[in-house]
C-alpha positions in Angstrom: 1.8 7.3 13.5 3.2 3.8 13.6 5.0 2.6 10.3 2.3 0.4 9.8 -0.2 2.9 9.3 2.2 5.0 7.5 2.5 1.7 4.9 -1.1 1.8 4.6 -1.1 5.7 3.7 1.9 4.8 1.2 0.2 2.0 -0.2 -2.9 4.7 -0.5 -0.8 7.1 -2.2 0.9 4.5 -4.7 -1.9 2.8 -5.8 -4.1 6.8 -6.8 -1.0 7.4 -8.5 -1.2 4.6 -10.9 -4.8 5.7 -11.9 -5.9 3.6 -8.4 -4.6 0.0 -9.0 -1.0 -1.1 -9.4 0.6 -4.7 -9.2 2.8 -5.6 -6.0 5.3 -4.8 -7.6 4.6 -1.1 -9.2 3.2 -0.5 -5.9 6.9 -1.3 -3.9 8.5 0.5 -6.6 6.8 3.6 -5.9 6.9 3.4 -2.4 10.8 2.7 -3.0 11.3 5.9 -5.1 9.0 8.5 -3.0 10.0 7.2 0.8 13.2 5.5 0.2 15.0 8.2 2.1 12.2 7.9 5.0 13.1 3.6 5.4 17.0 3.9 5.0 18.6 4.0 8.3 15.2 2.4 10.5 13.9 -1.1 11.5 11.6 -0.5 8.8 13.9 -0.6 6.0 14.0 -4.1 6.4 10.7 -5.2 6.8 8.7 -2.5 4.6 7.9 -4.8 1.9 6.3 -7.7 4.1 4.6 -5.0 5.7 3.5 -3.3 2.7 1.3 -6.4 2.1 -0.2 -6.3 5.9 -0.8 -2.9 5.0 -2.7 -4.0 1.7 -4.4 -7.1 3.9 -5.8 -4.0 6.3 -7.1 -1.8 4.1 -9.2 -4.2 2.6 -10.7 -5.3 5.8 -11.6 -1.5 6.2 -13.1 -1.5 2.9 -10.2 1.2 1.3 -9.0 -2.0 -1.7 -11.3 -4.1 -3.4 -11.1 -7.7 -2.5 -7.8 -9.9 -3.4 -10.2 -12.0 -5.7 -12.4 -9.2 -7.2 -10.1 -8.4 -9.6 -6.8 -10.2 -11.8 -4.0 -12.2 -9.9 -1.7 -9.4 -7.7 -3.8 -6.4 -9.0 -4.1 -4.0 -6.0 -7.1 -1.9 -6.3 -9.1 1.1 -4.9 -13.0 0.1 -4.0 -13.7 3.8 -3.3 -15.7 2.9 -0.7 -14.5 2.9 3.4 -13.0 5.9 5.7 -10.3 7.4 3.7 -6.8 7.7 5.2 -5.9 10.8 3.3 
């Protein structure tokens, strides 16, 4: 699985762990606490926060996240639609 596909999975896991929605910072903290050791020592360590935002955009295209303008600014929310990556 590519590192970008992995980040899509991690974003979904983080949102699920926070009741289906969270702001970008909360998602980043969750990923760091849950997956930081996996990130260290890889090229992804240097780009993962940017790639996390890319992953959220891709998940919106897939229908997994609600559109960015569907809720409060900066909050990512699971849509309950689209193909599951779990």
